[in-house]
N, C-alpha and C positions, 0 to 999 in steps of 0.2 A: 285915505289915510295915510299918517306918517308910519314908517317903516323903523321898527326896533332896531339898533345898532348891534353887535355885539359888543361886550363891555369886560375888562377883567372879572368882575364878579360874575357875569352869567358864564363865563368860561369857567371860573372855580366851582360853580354847581354843576354844569355839563362833565367837567372831568369825574366827578364823584357819580353821575348818573350813567357813563359809560364803565364801569367797574364792574367786572366780570368775577364771579357771580355776583348778581346783582345784590346789593344789602339795602333792604327800604329801611330798616331802621337807622343805618348810617346815612342814608338820605335825609329822612327826617331830621336828626339829629342838626344835621347841617342848616336845613331849612329854618328849624330854631333858632339855632345859635345866631346864625348871621342876619337874619330879619331882612331877606331879599324884596326889594320891590317886585309887582304886580309884573312890570317891564323886562326885570333882569331874569324872573321865574321862567315868562313866557317866550323869552329869547333861548334860554337854555331848553325848553321845551321843544321849541321849533328845533334848534340843534341836533337836538337828542332824536326826534322823529327823524330828520335828515340822515342822521347816522343809521338808524336801523333800516331806512329804505336800500341806502347802498350795501350795508351789511349783506341784505338778504339777495341783492343782485350779485354780491361777488360770490355768495353761497352758491347760486344758480349755476354760475359760470362752469363752476366745479363738481356740479350733481344735474348735468344737464336732462338726464333721462327721467331721473326722479320727478322733474318738475314739468316735464311734455308729458307725461301719461298718467298722473292721478291726481285727486282733488286734494283739498288743502289740508293740512296737517300742520299742527306746530311744529317748527323744528327746534329741537331743544336745544340748550348752550349758547344761545345768540343774545343779545342785548334786548332784541327786540322781542323775546320770549315772554317778557314780562312788562312790555309797553302797557298793558291796559295797569296794573299796579302802580307803574310811575308816576301815570298820569292822575289817577285817584289823589295821590298825594300832591302832586303840583297844584290840582284844583283846589284842594285845601288850604293850600298857602299862598293863593291869589292867580293862578295861570289865567290869563284870557285866550277862551279857543279862538277869538275871533282876532287876535293880533296879527299885524302882517309883518314878516320879516323876509327878506331878499324877494319881494315879489309874490309872496304865498301867503295864505294865513295857515296859523298851526293846525287848526282842524284839515287843511287841506292838505297838509305834508303828512298828517296820520295816515289819510286815506290811502297813500301810496307804497305802504309797507306789506309787502305779500308773505306774511310767515302765517300760514294757517289764516284763523279768522281774527288774528289778534287786531288788524285795522279797524273791522267791523264791528268787535267788541268795543274799541276805545273811540270809533265814530258815535256809537250809540252814547256812550258815557258823557263823551264832549257835547253831543245834541242835548243831553239832559241838564247840561250847564248851561246853557245859552247861544252853543255852537250853531251858527248860521251859515249853510252850505250855498246861499245864493249872494252872497258875497264876491262881488267882480273885483278881480284882483288883475290886471295888465288885461281887461277886457274879456274875461272867461273867469266864471265862478267854479266850484268844486261840483256841483250838480250839474251843470253843463257839461264837466269833464268825464264826469262817471257815467253819464247817460250817455254819451257818445262813444266811448271806451265800452261799453255795453252792446251798443248796437255795430261799432265799425269793427269790433274784433269777435263776434258772433262765429262766424266761419274760417277766420283766418287765427285764430287762437296761437299767440306767441308761444303759450304752453298752459296745460291745463289749470296746475295751480295757481299762475296770476290770472287767467280769467275767473275761475272759481273764487277768488279772494274779490276781484273787482265788483262781480255781480253780488256777494252779500255785501259789500258796501252800498252798493244798488239799493239794495234791499232794505236797510236800513233808512236811507234818504228818501226811499218811497213811504216807509213807514210815518215819517213826521212831515209829509207833504199832502196838500189838498188834492192831489190827484189831478190838477191841472198846470197846463203849461201853452202860453199863447189859444186859451179859449179852447183847447181841446184835451181830454184823457189821456193821462200819461199810460194807464195799462187800462184793460177791461178786467172788473172785479167779477168775480163768480161767488155766490154764497148758499147754494142751495146743497141741501141733503146732509150737511155738518149734523144736525139733530140727531139723524141716526146713530152717531158716535158719541153723544150728550157734549158736543162743542158748538160754542155760539157761531152765527154766521159771522162768516170771516168779514176782517175790516182791514183796509189796507193799513189801519194802525198797528195791527198785529206783526205786519213785518220788522217792527222793531226787535221783535224775539226771533231775528234773523235765523237763527240756529233750528228752529222749527220746520224750516223751508230749504227746499231745494228746486233744481230749475231742469228743464230739458229744452233742446231745440228742435223744430221740425221743420216743414218746407210749405205748412198753413201759412197763406198769405197773412199780413199782419203790420198797421202802421206805415204802411206805403212799401214796406219791404216784399221780397217772396218767400218770407220765413216767419216763424213767429217765435218767442220764449215765451215757455209755459213756466208760472210759478205753481209749485206742488206741496203741498203740507205733508212733511214724512211720515206723519201719525195717521193718516188717513189712505195715502197716495193719491188722493183726489187733486186736481188743478184747481187753484182759487183764483189764479188770475193770469191773463197774457198781456204780453207785448204785442 
């Protein structure tokens, strides 16, 4: 796939996307007025997500303990706080979630923004608009990247917020998957007893609504490791799937 380069017009749009506080009306006015191409919007969207990524990393460096000990919560006042709403607008005017820029897809870049569950919410939005996490850029797909991060960082978590945000992105990707990888199930799915709470049997696609679920890690062996990650329905506190 041909990478989309920066251009004066994509940089013009990016400048507006990075204004704080975020002004969605001003962004939409600019999109209508300038009639940007899909490539220009996709490039600006990619660069915006990249800025969001580094913004959160910079914030983490100055709030280290906050990231180490707690689960993900949205950090107010950052450009990434409104990433979902910004991408809703960009999709409306032609953004391509699978556009490649600087060795990465737009959808891949958004998954690396660790501001609460903003990345997972945006990932689900982009998947609904045709985003493909299996596109391989430089030999690795977004799905492979996230799946590896969930496995590798389970016990050596750089910090709690980052890992929690990554797992919720993984939930979304599982929700849009067929639960198969190289002929093996990605996770073991459980569906018993949910009728007692007037809930339908759990399906992997339910993880698209990732905020209904959380996780726990135990020393129960699974997937070739000496530990397992348990996916838990917050509404019932029952385990619905296991890595």
